[in-house]
N, CA and C atoms as an extended XYZ file, in Angstrom:
405
Properties=species:S:1:pos:R:3:atomname:S:1:resname:S:1:resid:I:1 pbc="F F F"
N         0.832       -1.189        0.000 N   SER     1
C         0.000        0.000        0.000 CA  SER     1
C         0.867        1.238        0.000 C   SER     1
N         0.305        2.352       -0.392 N   VAL     2
C         1.035        3.616       -0.425 CA  VAL     2
C         1.460        4.019        0.977 C   VAL     2
N         0.601        3.837        1.959 N   THR     3
C         0.936        4.206        3.329 CA  THR     3
C         2.129        3.409        3.819 C   THR     3
N         2.149        2.130        3.573 N   GLY     4
C         3.266        1.296        3.973 CA  GLY     4
C         4.551        1.702        3.289 C   GLY     4
N         4.455        2.067        2.024 N   CYS     5
C         5.622        2.505        1.261 CA  CYS     5
C         6.198        3.780        1.869 C   CYS     5
N         5.346        4.734        2.225 N   LEU     6
C         5.807        5.979        2.805 CA  LEU     6
C         6.490        5.740        4.141 C   LEU     6
N         5.968        4.843        4.939 N   CYS     7
C         6.565        4.546        6.240 CA  CYS     7
C         7.989        4.025        6.087 C   CYS     7
N         8.272        3.325        5.016 N   LEU     8
C         9.616        2.818        4.783 CA  LEU     8
C        10.617        3.943        4.586 C   LEU     8
N        10.178        5.085        4.077 N   TYR     9
C        11.070        6.207        3.801 CA  TYR     9
C        11.240        7.148        4.979 C   TYR     9
N        10.371        7.090        5.969 N   LEU    10
C        10.433        8.041        7.070 CA  LEU    10
C        11.733        7.949        7.855 C   LEU    10
N        12.390        6.819        7.841 N   HIS    11
C        13.665        6.699        8.540 CA  HIS    11
C        14.743        7.560        7.895 C   HIS    11
N        14.530        8.007        6.663 N   LEU    12
C        15.497        8.855        5.965 CA  LEU    12
C        15.524       10.283        6.511 C   LEU    12
N        14.506       10.665        7.265 N   LEU    13
C        14.483       11.989        7.874 CA  LEU    13
C        15.448       11.961        9.047 C   LEU    13
N        16.620       12.572        8.864 N   GLN    14
C        17.714       12.410        9.811 CA  GLN    14
C        17.676       13.389       10.977 C   GLN    14
N        16.819       14.380       10.931 N   ASP    15
C        16.755       15.365       12.000 CA  ASP    15
C        15.306       15.793       12.166 C   ASP    15
N        15.063       16.771       13.031 N   ASP    16
C        13.703       17.223       13.287 CA  ASP    16
C        13.032       17.727       12.017 C   ASP    16
N        11.806       17.323       11.820 N   VAL    17
C        11.002       17.804       10.697 CA  VAL    17
C        10.316       19.081       11.152 C   VAL    17
N        10.452       20.143       10.364 N   THR    18
C         9.926       21.450       10.751 CA  THR    18
C         8.670       21.838        9.983 C   THR    18
N         8.445       21.222        8.833 N   SER    19
C         7.287       21.584        8.023 CA  SER    19
C         6.930       20.420        7.108 C   SER    19
N         5.632       20.192        6.941 N   VAL    20
C         5.141       19.140        6.048 CA  VAL    20
C         4.021       19.719        5.191 C   VAL    20
N         4.086       19.478        3.889 N   LEU    21
C         3.040       19.900        2.954 CA  LEU    21
C         2.591       18.685        2.156 C   LEU    21
N         1.323       18.632        1.857 N   ALA    22
C         0.796       17.533        1.039 CA  ALA    22
C         0.132       18.112       -0.202 C   ALA    22
N         0.404       17.490       -1.334 N   THR    23
C        -0.278       17.812       -2.581 CA  THR    23
C        -1.024       16.556       -3.017 C   THR    23
N        -1.640       16.601       -4.172 N   ALA    24
C        -2.390       15.444       -4.655 CA  ALA    24
C        -1.495       14.231       -4.889 C   ALA    24
N        -0.214       14.464       -5.222 N   HIS    25
C         0.648       13.348       -5.608 CA  HIS    25
C         1.962       13.261       -4.833 C   HIS    25
N         2.162       14.165       -3.858 N   ALA    26
C         3.437       14.160       -3.147 CA  ALA    26
C         3.279       14.717       -1.740 C   ALA    26
N         4.240       14.357       -0.905 N   ILE    27
C         4.362       14.931        0.432 CA  ILE    27
C         5.754       15.531        0.514 C   ILE    27
N         5.838       16.798        0.926 N   LEU    28
C         7.112       17.474        1.079 CA  LEU    28
C         7.391       17.653        2.562 C   LEU    28
N         8.627       17.388        2.975 N   ALA    29
C         9.014       17.532        4.374 CA  ALA    29
C        10.315       18.307        4.454 C   ALA    29
N        10.321       19.372        5.265 N   ALA    30
C        11.525       20.168        5.495 CA  ALA    30
C        12.132       19.746        6.822 C   ALA    30
N        13.443       19.887        6.913 N   SER    31
C        14.120       19.395        8.101 CA  SER    31
C        15.232       20.331        8.554 C   SER    31
N        15.582       20.199        9.829 N   VAL    32
C        16.693       20.947       10.399 CA  VAL    32
C        18.015       20.517        9.772 C   VAL    32
N        18.062       19.349        9.143 N   ASP    33
C        19.303       18.903        8.507 CA  ASP    33
C        19.579       19.630        7.186 C   ASP    33
N        18.728       20.600        6.814 N   GLY    34
C        18.969       21.406        5.618 CA  GLY    34
C        18.455       20.791        4.340 C   GLY    34
N        17.492       19.890        4.454 N   THR    35
C        16.967       19.239        3.261 CA  THR    35
C        15.461       19.445        3.140 C   THR    35
N        15.003       19.325        1.897 N   ILE    36
C        13.578       19.177        1.611 CA  ILE    36
C        13.456       17.837        0.910 C   ILE    36
N        12.616       16.983        1.450 N   ARG    37
C        12.401       15.679        0.834 CA  ARG    37
C        10.998       15.636        0.242 C   ARG    37
N        10.927       15.145       -0.982 N   ARG    38
C         9.639       15.011       -1.666 CA  ARG    38
C         9.364       13.529       -1.855 C   ARG    38
N         8.286       13.078       -1.229 N   PHE    39
C         7.859       11.694       -1.346 CA  PHE    39
C         6.829       11.633       -2.472 C   PHE    39
N         7.189       11.021       -3.586 N   ASP    40
C         6.286       10.880       -4.720 CA  ASP    40
C         5.379        9.683       -4.448 C   ASP    40
N         4.134        9.964       -4.152 N   ILE    41
C         3.198        8.921       -3.757 CA  ILE    41
C         2.882        7.985       -4.915 C   ILE    41
N         2.766        8.531       -6.120 N   ARG    42
C         2.414        7.694       -7.278 CA  ARG    42
C         3.514        6.704       -7.636 C   ARG    42
N         4.774        7.173       -7.572 N   MET    43
C         5.884        6.331       -8.001 CA  MET    43
C         6.554        5.580       -6.850 C   MET    43
N         6.230        5.970       -5.616 N   GLY    44
C         6.877        5.321       -4.471 CA  GLY    44
C         8.349        5.666       -4.370 C   GLY    44
N         8.711        6.908       -4.742 N   ARG    45
C        10.110        7.343       -4.731 CA  ARG    45
C        10.273        8.551       -3.821 C   ARG    45
N        11.518        8.779       -3.438 N   ILE    46
C        11.843        9.956       -2.626 CA  ILE    46
C        12.932       10.756       -3.338 C   ILE    46
N        12.774       12.076       -3.298 N   TYR    47
C        13.748       12.990       -3.894 CA  TYR    47
C        14.205       13.944       -2.796 C   TYR    47
N        15.487       14.238       -2.745 N   THR    48
C        16.042       15.097       -1.706 CA  THR    48
C        16.717       16.299       -2.330 C   THR    48
N        16.356       17.490       -1.845 N   ASP    49
C        17.010       18.733       -2.248 CA  ASP    49
C        17.829       19.220       -1.062 C   ASP    49
N        19.130       19.400       -1.269 N   GLU    50
C        20.043       19.848       -0.220 CA  GLU    50
C        20.137       21.368       -0.248 C   GLU    50
N        19.687       22.022        0.820 N   LEU    51
C        19.793       23.471        0.915 CA  LEU    51
C        20.960       23.890        1.820 C   LEU    51
N        21.547       22.964        2.549 N   HIS    52
C        22.746       23.159        3.364 CA  HIS    52
C        22.551       24.112        4.542 C   HIS    52
N        21.323       24.478        4.838 N   HIS    53
C        20.991       25.312        5.995 CA  HIS    53
C        19.658       24.814        6.545 C   HIS    53
N        19.491       24.820        7.853 N   PRO    54
C        18.223       24.346        8.422 CA  PRO    54
C        17.016       25.063        7.806 C   PRO    54
N        15.991       24.293        7.494 N   VAL    55
C        14.767       24.822        6.890 CA  VAL    55
C        13.699       24.874        7.979 C   VAL    55
N        13.128       26.060        8.205 N   SER    56
C        12.148       26.185        9.282 CA  SER    56
C        10.709       26.134        8.793 C   SER    56
N        10.459       26.412        7.509 N   ALA    57
C         9.079       26.415        7.022 CA  ALA    57
C         9.057       26.271        5.502 C   ALA    57
N         7.917       25.795        5.005 N   LEU    58
C         7.683       25.661        3.566 CA  LEU    58
C         6.348       26.287        3.205 C   LEU    58
N         6.258       26.756        1.971 N   ALA    59
C         4.992       27.198        1.381 CA  ALA    59
C         5.036       26.789       -0.083 C   ALA    59
N         3.895       26.504       -0.657 N   ILE    60
C         3.857       26.016       -2.028 CA  ILE    60
C         2.925       26.880       -2.871 C   ILE    60
N         3.256       27.034       -4.147 N   THR    61
C         2.403       27.809       -5.041 CA  THR    61
C         1.107       27.049       -5.294 C   THR    61
N         0.103       27.764       -5.775 N   GLN    62
C        -1.212       27.154       -5.984 CA  GLN    62
C        -1.188       26.014       -6.999 C   GLN    62
N        -0.287       26.081       -7.978 N   ASP    63
C        -0.209       25.011       -8.976 CA  ASP    63
C         0.771       23.904       -8.576 C   ASP    63
N         1.361       24.017       -7.375 N   ASN    64
C         2.298       23.028       -6.833 CA  ASN    64
C         3.602       22.915       -7.607 C   ASN    64
N         3.928       23.886       -8.450 N   LEU    65
C         5.145       23.818       -9.251 CA  LEU    65
C         6.369       24.404       -8.551 C   LEU    65
N         6.158       25.268       -7.571 N   CYS    66
C         7.266       25.894       -6.853 CA  CYS    66
C         7.032       25.794       -5.355 C   CYS    66
N         8.138       25.667       -4.610 N   VAL    67
C         8.060       25.633       -3.149 CA  VAL    67
C         9.001       26.697       -2.598 C   VAL    67
N         8.527       27.409       -1.583 N   LEU    68
C         9.309       28.445       -0.911 CA  LEU    68
C         9.795       27.886        0.416 C   LEU    68
N        11.091       28.030        0.682 N   ALA    69
C        11.674       27.515        1.923 CA  ALA    69
C        12.281       28.666        2.719 C   ALA    69
N        11.929       28.759        4.002 N   ALA    70
C        12.539       29.729        4.911 CA  ALA    70
C        13.688       29.024        5.620 C   ALA    70
N        14.895       29.517        5.412 N   CYS    71
C        16.086       28.874        5.968 CA  CYS    71
C        16.723       29.742        7.046 C   CYS    71
N        17.424       29.078        7.974 N   LEU    72
C        18.025       29.760        9.114 CA  LEU    72
C        19.344       30.450        8.781 C   LEU    72
N        19.608       30.713        7.523 N   ASP    73
C        20.746       31.552        7.130 CA  ASP    73
C        20.252       32.903        6.625 C   ASP    73
N        19.023       33.273        7.045 N   SER    74
C        18.393       34.542        6.652 CA  SER    74
C        18.156       34.606        5.153 C   SER    74
N        17.679       33.516        4.598 N   CYS    75
C        17.415       33.455        3.166 CA  CYS    75
C        16.119       32.683        2.907 C   CYS    75
N        15.272       33.245        2.070 N   LEU    76
C        14.114       32.519        1.540 CA  LEU    76
C        14.535       31.989        0.183 C   LEU    76
N        14.251       30.717       -0.079 N   ARG    77
C        14.636       30.125       -1.361 CA  ARG    77
C        13.396       29.595       -2.069 C   ARG    77
N        13.280       29.926       -3.349 N   LEU    78
C        12.183       29.424       -4.176 CA  LEU    78
C        12.751       28.367       -5.098 C   LEU    78
N        12.189       27.161       -5.030 N   LEU    79
C        12.691       26.040       -5.817 CA  LEU    79
C        11.602       25.490       -6.730 C   LEU    79
N        12.033       24.945       -7.843 N   ASP    80
C        11.147       24.182       -8.712 CA  ASP    80
C        10.844       22.880       -7.981 C   ASP    80
N         9.583       22.570       -7.787 N   THR    81
C         9.205       21.406       -6.994 CA  THR    81
C         9.689       20.105       -7.619 C   THR    81
N         9.591       19.959       -8.902 N   GLN    82
C         9.946       18.698       -9.552 CA  GLN    82
C        11.461       18.515       -9.689 C   GLN    82
N        12.158       19.545      -10.168 N   ALA    83
C        13.587       19.415      -10.449 CA  ALA    83
C        14.467       19.771       -9.256 C   ALA    83
N        13.921       20.503       -8.279 N   GLY    84
C        14.716       20.938       -7.148 CA  GLY    84
C        15.629       22.100       -7.472 C   GLY    84
N        15.495       22.667       -8.650 N   GLU    85
C        16.347       23.766       -9.097 CA  GLU    85
C        16.027       25.039       -8.309 C   GLU    85
N        17.067       25.737       -7.850 N   LEU    86
C        16.890       27.008       -7.169 CA  LEU    86
C        16.524       28.064       -8.201 C   LEU    86
N        15.342       28.653       -8.040 N   LEU    87
C        14.863       29.654       -8.986 CA  LEU    87
C        15.177       31.069       -8.534 C   LEU    87
N        15.142       31.304       -7.230 N   ALA    88
C        15.430       32.639       -6.688 CA  ALA    88
C        15.725       32.523       -5.208 C   ALA    88
N        16.445       33.509       -4.687 N   SER    89
C        16.651       33.606       -3.243 CA  SER    89
C        16.388       35.045       -2.833 C   SER    89
N        15.875       35.197       -1.624 N   TYR    90
C        15.481       36.503       -1.107 CA  TYR    90
C        16.179       36.726        0.221 C   TYR    90
N        16.947       37.831        0.313 N   LYS    91
C        17.681       38.161        1.539 CA  LYS    91
C        17.357       39.587        1.954 C   LYS    91
N        17.737       39.942        3.163 N   GLY    92
C        17.507       41.280        3.662 CA  GLY    92
C        16.784       41.268        4.997 C   GLY    92
N        16.517       40.107        5.507 N   HIS    93
C        15.841       39.964        6.788 CA  HIS    93
C        16.738       39.123        7.706 C   HIS    93
N        16.390       39.061        8.970 N   LYS    94
C        17.165       38.274        9.924 CA  LYS    94
C        16.354       37.048       10.336 C   LYS    94
N        16.917       35.889       10.055 N   HIS    95
C        16.273       34.610       10.392 CA  HIS    95
C        17.389       33.620       10.688 C   HIS    95
N        17.807       33.583       11.974 N   GLU    96
C        18.969       32.776       12.337 CA  GLU    96
C        18.754       31.810       13.490 C   GLU    96
N        17.756       32.069       14.356 N   SER    97
C        17.711       31.252       15.563 CA  SER    97
C        16.340       30.712       15.955 C   SER    97
N        15.272       31.211       15.402 N   VAL    98
C        13.945       30.729       15.770 CA  VAL    98
C        13.175       30.286       14.539 C   VAL    98
N        12.179       29.442       14.770 N   ARG    99
C        11.356       28.968       13.661 CA  ARG    99
C        10.364       30.054       13.275 C   ARG    99
N        10.411       30.451       12.001 N   MET   100
C         9.465       31.436       11.481 CA  MET   100
C         8.948       30.948       10.141 C   MET   100
N         7.746       31.361        9.835 N   GLY   101
C         7.100       30.910        8.617 CA  GLY   101
C         7.472       31.720        7.393 C   GLY   101
N         6.907       31.297        6.290 N   CYS   102
C         7.030       32.007        5.023 CA  CYS   102
C         5.731       31.740        4.265 C   CYS   102
N         5.510       32.486        3.222 N   GLY   103
C         4.288       32.267        2.467 CA  GLY   103
C         4.308       32.964        1.128 C   GLY   103
N         3.283       32.678        0.377 N   LEU   104
C         3.048       33.332       -0.905 CA  LEU   104
C         1.682       33.986       -0.802 C   LEU   104
N         1.567       35.214       -1.305 N   LEU   105
C         0.269       35.864       -1.288 CA  LEU   105
C        -0.687       35.105       -2.193 C   LEU   105
N        -1.966       35.345       -2.044 N   ALA   106
C        -2.999       34.557       -2.722 CA  ALA   106
C        -2.827       34.485       -4.232 C   ALA   106
N        -2.250       35.524       -4.826 N   ASP   107
C        -2.070       35.518       -6.281 CA  ASP   107
C        -0.739       34.891       -6.706 C   ASP   107
N         0.054       34.416       -5.756 N   ASP   108
C         1.373       33.829       -6.010 CA  ASP   108
C         2.328       34.805       -6.680 C   ASP   108
N         2.095       36.082       -6.564 N   GLN   109
C         2.959       37.082       -7.198 CA  GLN   109
C         3.994       37.663       -6.240 C   GLN   109
N         3.851       37.401       -4.940 N   HIS   110
C         4.771       37.932       -3.943 CA  HIS   110
C         5.089       36.856       -2.916 C   HIS   110
N         6.340       36.875       -2.458 N   VAL   111
C         6.727       36.001       -1.362 CA  VAL   111
C         6.771       36.836       -0.089 C   VAL   111
N         6.500       36.189        1.041 N   VAL   112
C         6.476       36.885        2.320 CA  VAL   112
C         7.274       36.064        3.321 C   VAL   112
N         8.120       36.759        4.075 N   GLY   113
C         8.876       36.101        5.117 CA  GLY   113
C         8.896       36.954        6.363 C   GLY   113
N         9.273       36.368        7.470 N   CYS   114
C         9.341       37.080        8.744 CA  CYS   114
C        10.800       37.366        9.080 C   CYS   114
N        10.981       38.285       10.017 N   SER   115
C        12.321       38.655       10.432 CA  SER   115
C        12.384       38.743       11.951 C   SER   115
N        13.484       38.295       12.522 N   GLU   116
C        13.655       38.321       13.974 CA  GLU   116
C        13.756       39.734       14.525 C   GLU   116
N        14.056       40.714       13.688 N   ASP   117
C        14.153       42.091       14.154 CA  ASP   117
C        12.823       42.835       14.023 C   ASP   117
N        11.740       42.112       13.726 N   GLY   118
C        10.415       42.708       13.694 CA  GLY   118
C         9.990       43.262       12.353 C   GLY   118
N        10.857       43.207       11.377 N   GLU   119
C        10.503       43.692       10.058 CA  GLU   119
C        10.052       42.525        9.194 C   GLU   119
N         9.290       42.818        8.162 N   HIS   120
C         8.838       41.787        7.233 CA  HIS   120
C         9.489       42.009        5.883 C   HIS   120
N         9.622       40.961        5.138 N   LEU   121
C        10.219       41.032        3.813 CA  LEU   121
C         9.160       40.682        2.778 C   LEU   121
N         8.996       41.549        1.811 N   TYR   122
C         8.079       41.286        0.703 CA  TYR   122
C         8.888       41.332       -0.582 C   TYR   122
N         8.857       40.287       -1.341 N   GLY   123
C         9.613       40.252       -2.580 CA  GLY   123
C         8.708       40.027       -3.765 C   GLY   123
N         8.884       40.825       -4.781 N   VAL   124
C         8.111       40.639       -6.008 CA  VAL   124
C         8.806       39.578       -6.840 C   VAL   124
N         8.050       38.593       -7.290 N   CYS   125
C         8.646       37.516       -8.079 CA  CYS   125
C         7.817       37.243       -9.335 C   CYS   125
N         7.291       38.290       -9.916 N   ARG   126
C         6.421       38.173      -11.089 CA  ARG   126
C         7.105       37.423      -12.239 C   ARG   126
N         8.298       37.834      -12.632 N   SER   127
C         8.960       37.188      -13.766 CA  SER   127
C         9.403       35.772      -13.422 C   SER   127
N         9.748       35.554      -12.171 N   LEU   128
C        10.191       34.232      -11.743 CA  LEU   128
C         9.066       33.214      -11.834 C   LEU   128
N         7.875       33.591      -11.392 N   LEU   129
C         6.781       32.645      -11.411 CA  LEU   129
C         6.288       32.372      -12.827 C   LEU   129
N         6.645       33.232      -13.761 N   ALA   130
C         6.347       32.938      -15.164 CA  ALA   130
C         7.106       31.668      -15.562 C   ALA   130
N         8.319       31.524      -15.012 N   HIS   131
C         9.101       30.313      -15.263 CA  HIS   131
C         8.391       29.079      -14.698 C   HIS   131
N         7.689       29.262      -13.594 N   CYS   132
C         6.970       28.164      -12.959 CA  CYS   132
C         5.601       27.909      -13.582 C   CYS   132
N         5.242       28.690      -14.577 N   GLY   133
C         3.963       28.484      -15.229 CA  GLY   133
C         2.813       29.227      -14.590 C   GLY   133
N         3.103       30.279      -13.835 N   MET   134
C         2.058       30.995      -13.124 CA  MET   134
C         1.381       32.068      -13.956 C   MET   134
N         2.053       32.660      -14.942 N   LEU   135
C         1.467       33.770      -15.680 CA  LEU   135
C         0.937       33.336      -17.023 C   LEU   135
């Protein structure tokens, strides 16, 4: 069964899981070990994207083609969900020691992140999401 197959892969999560997202065909899990793992439910496979910095939160675009990761090196990273390719990174905020979220506005045209110094970061990613098939 699919559930049994997924349980076999859970041992691969080597550190604390900080965020989990589910789509129609995959489960994404972010971890303190600096990885995002995508469990492909249809194929029974796992894919790992190495970000090399602890990931505190994930957000996904409405079409599930891109995932936004908030990392503890004060960087938001937007990745292609299928290929794991880094599409953009957003810096200018402080995110080094506590778990904070990230998100995409309802139209998927802006990314939003939090900052430990009380400021928020808003980044326009209109041309980038065209690459993801959003426009």
